[in-house]
N, C-alpha and C positions, 0 to 999 in steps of 0.2 A: 575575033575571036577574044581576043584580049580582055575584053570588055566582060567575059566569061568566067574565066580563069579562077579569080578571088572568088565571088562570090559562089561560084561551085565547088571550089574547097571549103571553105568555113559550112556549106550543105554537107559537105561529104564527112566533114569532122561532127557536125550534130546528128546525121544520120546514123554515124557509126555508135555514135554515145546510148542514140536513143536505141538503137538496135541492141549494143551489147547487155542493156538492163533488160530491156525487154526479154531476150531468149532466156537471160541466167534467174531474171524473176516474173518467169511466166505461171507460178503457181498466185501468184495476184493478180486478178482480172484489174480491179483499181488501179492498182500501180501501171499496169500497162498501158491501163488509158489514160491517166495521168500522162505517162510521159509521151505516150503518142500526141497530146493536147498541148505540152510544152514543145513538142517539136514543133508542130503545125505554126505555134505563135511563130517560134523562133526563125522558121522558116518563111514567116508573112515579112517579119521585120526585116529580114534578109534582102528580102525582095524589094520591099521598099525603099530601104537603106540605097542599095543600089541604083534602084531607078531614078532615085531621086539624086542622085551623085549624075549618073548617066546623062540627065535632064542639065544637070548644070553646067558640066562639062562640054557633053558633047551639042547639044540643043539651045546654048544660050538660055537658059528657063523658059523656052517655049517647046513644049511637046505636044503631040495631038495622041487622042487614045490608042490611035490605029498603032503606031508607033510605041508609045508605051507599052502597050498590049503585048505586040509583037515581041518586043524583047522579055519581057516577063512570060512569054508562053514559050521560050525559046529556054530560057530557066528552067521551067516546070518539064519539060522533055529533058533534059539534061538530068535534073532531079529525078526523074524516074527509072533513069537507066542507071543512075548512082544506088539508087533505092533496091533496084533488082541487084546488082553487084553484092551491095552489103547484105542483102536477106540470104543469097546461096552462101555469102562465104560465112555467115553465122548458123546458119543450117547445116551446112555440112561440120562445124565444129560442134554444133551440139545437137545432134540427132536425138537424142534423148529427151531433149523438153519438146521436139516437134512431136514425139512418140507420146509423149505424156500428153501432151495438149492433144492431139486427136483422142487417147483413151478420155480424159475428162469429157471432152465433147460426145463421145460417146455414150458414157457415163450421164452426162446430163439429158442428150436426147431421149435415150431411153426411158429414163425416170419421167421424163414428159406424156410419154405414149402410157407408161403404167398409169401415172395420175389422172388421164383422160380416158382409159379404157380398162383399164382396171387391170390388167396384165399384158402381156406382149410373146406372141407365140414366136419359134424359134427361126420361122421363115420371117418374119416381119428383124428381127435381131441379125440373122445374117443380110439381110438386107441392104438393113439402116449400116452395120459396118462395112458392107460393101461401098454404100456411098461414103462415109466419111475416109475410108483409105483412100477412094476415088480422088477425093478433095487433096489428099495428102501429095500429088503427085508434084513433083518438084518444077513440072514447066508450067502444070497449071496453077500454082503457086506465085508463081513469077509472073506471070501472065493477071492473077489477080493482084498482086502488089503493082505492078505497071499502071493497071487501069485506077487501084485506087489511088497510086500517088499521081497520077493526070489527072486525074477528076479535080483532086484536092489543089494540084495546081493552077488548074485552069479558075475554079472559085480565087485562090490567093489571087491569079492573075488580071481577074477581071475588078476585083478589088482596088488591088493598086494601081489598076492604070487609071481607073476611077478618079483616086485621091490624086496623083499626079499628075493628070492630063491638064494642060493650062487652058485659064479661063478664054472664053473667046470674048474681042473686042467689040463692041457694038458700035 
């Protein structure tokens, strides 16, 4: 368990900073996207650094892909849980951002329908608003955050494990 504390602490800090800026600068999709990508790159290097450290200290510079993947996938599970906690904390403190993001999504989707059909009926507008409001359910948003971070962690784990695995001796 000790080998997970420091990487998870660093991930907690980077995820908190990314979430902080993303929730307060939600108006800029470009900024939020860049913050998300920067956070993914930082997490990638955290995984890589700590997997190489584990390989050196515990496995005498010899580690199989499966052991490397096991360690990094456990890190990604912890990252997903950390992400849910941080997401919920920031969404509680900045409910206005969540509401404004929903309104912006509604306006964008409404405009897309108008652009393709020429107009939007009142029933279509109510249906669209209902769908977007149901997507703002905190439980569903937490599940979505967990799945996103888990998939990102899986991809990062596969790449990092492939980089760190020991070369087979023939």
